[in-house]
DRENLO-162809 format. One line per 5 residues: number of its first residue (from 1); their letters; for each residue x, z, y of N, C-alpha, C. Coordinates in steps of 0.001 Angstrom, whole numbers. Atoms other than C-alpha are relative to their C-alpha. Layout:
# residues N
NUM> A> X:Z:Y:X:Z:Y:X:Z:Y ~ ...;
***
This chain:
# residues 128
1> MKPWI> 397:-580:1672:-1836:-12297:-3621:576:1391:638 ~ -1050:-1050:-167:1166:-10124:-2125:-466:1324:149 ~ 569:-1192:-13:-600:-7627:-623:-449:854:-366 ~ 998:-1197:586:-2915:-6433:-2685:1351:819:-842 ~ -839:-936:519:714:-6040:-5362:-40:1064:451;
6> FLIVA> -325:-950:-860:1766:-4176:-2280:-300:1362:-421 ~ 888:-739:-523:-1090:-2117:-2083:-211:647:-1771 ~ -155:134:1158:-1050:-1604:-6063:1030:1423:465 ~ -1418:-1010:-632:1950:-357:-6250:90:1308:492 ~ 54:-1229:-730:1442:1907:-3482:-643:1180:-466;
11> GMLEA> 480:-727:805:-1235:3523:-4822:926:521:-741 ~ -14:-686:1252:372:4334:-8039:1883:879:800 ~ -365:-635:-572:3132:5600:-6293:-480:1472:1080 ~ 332:-1323:-1137:1238:7704:-4139:-312:1254:-1086 ~ -128:-527:985:203:9214:-7757:418:565:75;
16> GWAVG> -877:-696:51:3002:9536:-8325:967:1109:463 ~ -861:-1316:-198:4220:11790:-5967:-743:1034:700 ~ 525:-1501:-107:1311:13962:-5933:136:199:-1168 ~ -483:-1111:975:2105:15021:-9624:1619:277:526 ~ -629:-868:119:5411:15307:-8550:141:1253:812;
21> LKYTD> 181:-1169:-1085:4640:17704:-5570:-657:1245:-1389 ~ 49:-1417:1342:3925:20042:-9580:1484:296:-7 ~ -1247:-914:1073:7229:19821:-10559:1127:445:1660 ~ -410:-385:-876:8732:20449:-6797:256:1677:464 ~ 145:-1539:145:7705:24009:-7201:-16:462:1554;
26> AFTRF> 369:295:-1769:7156:23471:-3095:1498:-269:244 ~ -1406:1131:-1062:10670:21520:-2487:769:1133:-335 ~ -1917:-718:-199:12771:24250:-4204:961:-600:-1550 ~ -299:827:612:13649:22373:-6757:255:-1654:391 ~ -669:549:-379:16518:19804:-5699:-1239:-1681:-395;
31> WPSVW> -12:1367:-12:15965:16068:-7878:-1873:-319:-197 ~ 1545:308:-43:11548:16746:-8205:12:-268:1617 ~ 126:947:-921:11900:16812:-4665:504:-900:18 ~ -1157:1220:-580:14712:14006:-3998:-1836:-885:-968 ~ 997:1026:865:12024:11831:-6695:-1249:45:1322;
36> TLLAL> 1122:-104:-265:8816:12842:-5136:106:-589:1584 ~ -66:835:-1666:9935:12042:-1051:116:-959:42 ~ 94:1638:-395:11109:8660:-2307:-955:-897:-218 ~ 1324:729:791:8048:7587:-4518:-1137:483:1909 ~ 1386:-79:-1053:5846:9069:-897:386:-634:1094;
41> TASMI> -334:479:-1212:8293:7737:1636:12:-1949:-866 ~ 191:1715:818:8416:3702:-1077:-2112:-37:555 ~ 1338:202:361:4546:4636:-1529:-1051:-564:2354 ~ -151:431:-1218:4044:4576:2730:269:-1460:895 ~ -972:1213:-566:6391:1621:3511:-1168:-1428:-860;
46> LLAVS> 486:1225:395:4541:-729:723:-1729:269:744 ~ 1137:-507:-844:1041:1079:2455:269:-1361:1057 ~ 276:747:-1931:2010:-525:5743:696:-1473:-139 ~ -578:1302:322:3350:-3591:4399:-1380:-759:358 ~ 1521:704:603:-181:-4590:2613:-1143:424:1266;
51> VRDLP> 1631:430:-867:-2535:-3704:5949:533:-667:1220 ~ -356:618:-683:-68:-5859:7459:-1556:-1445:-140 ~ 1030:1539:324:-2856:-9092:5951:-1067:1315:-775 ~ 1105:-789:214:-5413:-6162:4388:-1039:739:1191 ~ 801:-1101:-1455:-8204:-4348:6617:307:1263:-670;
56> IGTAY> -121:-1316:823:-7249:-721:6499:-1122:589:-28 ~ 1242:-404:506:-10756:10:6027:-182:43:-2110 ~ -382:571:873:-9880:-1813:2594:655:885:-567 ~ -597:-503:561:-6708:-570:2078:162:1331:-300 ~ 115:-1554:454:-6819:3092:2408:-1000:630:-505;
61> PIWVG> 781:-346:1350:-9335:3824:280:359:-283:-1259 ~ -460:719:1319:-8062:1716:-2424:1273:838:-219 ~ -1280:-853:187:-4902:3628:-1897:-20:944:-145 ~ -115:-1116:275:-5489:7030:-2220:-1500:-233:-681 ~ 1241:230:1752:-8410:5919:-5256:857:-85:-473;
66> IGAIG> -482:989:1013:-6070:4409:-7177:1457:1912:-45 ~ -266:-1598:256:-3640:7728:-5924:-389:609:-567 ~ 1233:-1148:801:-6350:10193:-7231:-96:23:-958 ~ 229:67:1477:-7268:8300:-10160:1296:308:-989 ~ -737:-165:1351:-4448:8222:-11477:1073:1741:-326;
71> AAFFG> 256:-1716:-167:-3259:12148:-10281:-789:286:-974 ~ 1305:107:423:-6469:12592:-12427:323:205:-1398 ~ -148:268:1521:-5553:11195:-15266:575:487:-548 ~ -1567:-931:640:-1872:12446:-15570:-752:1281:15 ~ -264:-1407:465:-3144:15778:-15252:-969:435:-1278;
76> MLYLG> 512:-97:1477:-5574:15505:-18116:634:-423:-866 ~ -809:637:965:-3476:13510:-20466:1555:1291:45 ~ -1384:-684:303:-82:15743:-19471:73:1158:58 ~ -235:-1271:-369:-839:18651:-18043:-1057:1126:-365 ~ 679:-530:277:-3825:20364:-19830:-1093:5:1193;
81> EPASP> 919:-315:-691:-6352:19904:-16657:-1672:-290:-650 ~ 759:-175:1023:-9471:20350:-17962:-885:-2212:245 ~ 826:1519:423:-11899:16297:-19261:-884:-600:-321 ~ 1105:361:279:-15598:16825:-18858:-488:-1352:270 ~ 133:1327:445:-17378:14077:-19641:-636:-301:1595;
86> ARILF> -32:448:-1029:-18399:13889:-16252:866:82:1434 ~ -1672:-289:-496:-15001:14785:-14758:-143:-2101:112 ~ -274:935:650:-14282:11124:-16153:-870:-978:264 ~ 1182:1009:-432:-17948:9403:-15305:738:290:1679 ~ 221:104:-1128:-16963:10200:-11336:1354:-721:105;
91> LLLMV> -1375:1650:45:-13207:8857:-12207:-609:-1432:-51 ~ 382:918:-274:-14500:6165:-13111:-980:-1494:790 ~ 995:1023:-1288:-17358:5279:-10560:1350:-421:966 ~ -1282:696:-1402:-13565:5111:-8049:144:-683:-595 ~ -700:771:406:-12453:2671:-10194:-1444:-758:211;
96> GAIIG> 1160:1262:-457:-15890:908:-9408:-370:-264:999 ~ -580:140:-1681:-15110:1357:-5766:485:-586:411 ~ -1383:246:50:-12168:652:-6233:-422:-1832:-58 ~ 459:1202:533:-13574:-2934:-7714:-646:-264:802 ~ 720:731:-1176:-15802:-3252:-5007:795:-607:959;
101> LKVTS> -245:183:-1356:-13793:-2797:-1726:1267:-1820:-630 ~ -1056:1332:405:-11339:-5850:-3984:-685:-521:140 ~ 755:1169:252:-14263:-7913:-4623:-496:-92:1651 ~ 469:40:-1080:-16121:-7271:-963:1489:-393:815 ~ -293:214:-1600:-12888:-8039:1008:1199:-1324:-161;
106> TPLRA> -252:1127:-126:-11443:-10604:2790:1647:-20:1000 ~ -1180:-128:-997:-7949:-10809:4129:325:-474:1684 ~ -160:93:-981:-6734:-10862:7451:707:-938:669 ~ -946:703:-1150:-5797:-13228:9890:356:855:1228 ~ -926:-1741:-1459:-2590:-11903:12751:-1249:-738:587;
111> DETGI> 1065:245:-1630:-5689:-13662:15203:-637:1404:523 ~ 846:-861:-184:-7817:-11312:14097:120:1476:115 ~ -266:-973:-540:-6062:-8214:14504:2:625:701 ~ 137:-671:-1069:-5667:-7752:17723:1467:423:528 ~ -684:-87:19:-2398:-7277:17253:1367:-685:191;
116> ESSSS> -908:857:-109:246:-9017:19169:1135:-114:-1556 ~ -1058:-589:1565:2907:-9761:15944:1434:-619:748 ~ -1145:522:-560:5835:-11733:18711:265:1357:883 ~ -418:-1091:-1173:7995:-8750:20465:132:-611:1013 ~ -106:336:-1379:8556:-11190:23234:-603:641:940;
121> DVNEN> 1648:-694:-1681:5193:-9394:25368:984:1262:-151 ~ -127:-1167:147:7570:-5827:24634:818:85:782 ~ -1320:-756:-1469:10002:-4653:27948:930:382:-1374 ~ -1596:-1279:1157:13294:-2871:26650:-1097:1064:373 ~ 362:-1370:288:10816:493:27359:-824:-327:-1380;
126> GNG> 1052:-652:916:8706:-258:24488:-1185:-487:660 ~ 742:310:-451:6397:-1092:27131:-383:-1316:-160 ~ 352:1549:-75:3931:-4283:26700:-578:-165:1007;
***
């Protein structure tokens, strides 16, 4: 369950930094830029942690979807962006797709990833 929580929080932070870009004025405003970069960094870290246990083909689209849906709804609710019935319908279809990916996903076991988790196989130069 933890990887899913990390992934959901990562997606919400992704929406946060995407919206934050609007307030940075092309990274010319200090504090909005700082908060946007912090949200971006935290989002990436949590995504990376979640893909330890979740398939990347599931985690990445869910992360992107949560961010896109969150940013779109924020724009409609607070920034005066268009909120047409068609736009809302397609955002709801994205929600359905995210739920579908969650329902059909199975967590990875460490031996299925093909990635060794032990650092003992790596020499001093970082070569395996």
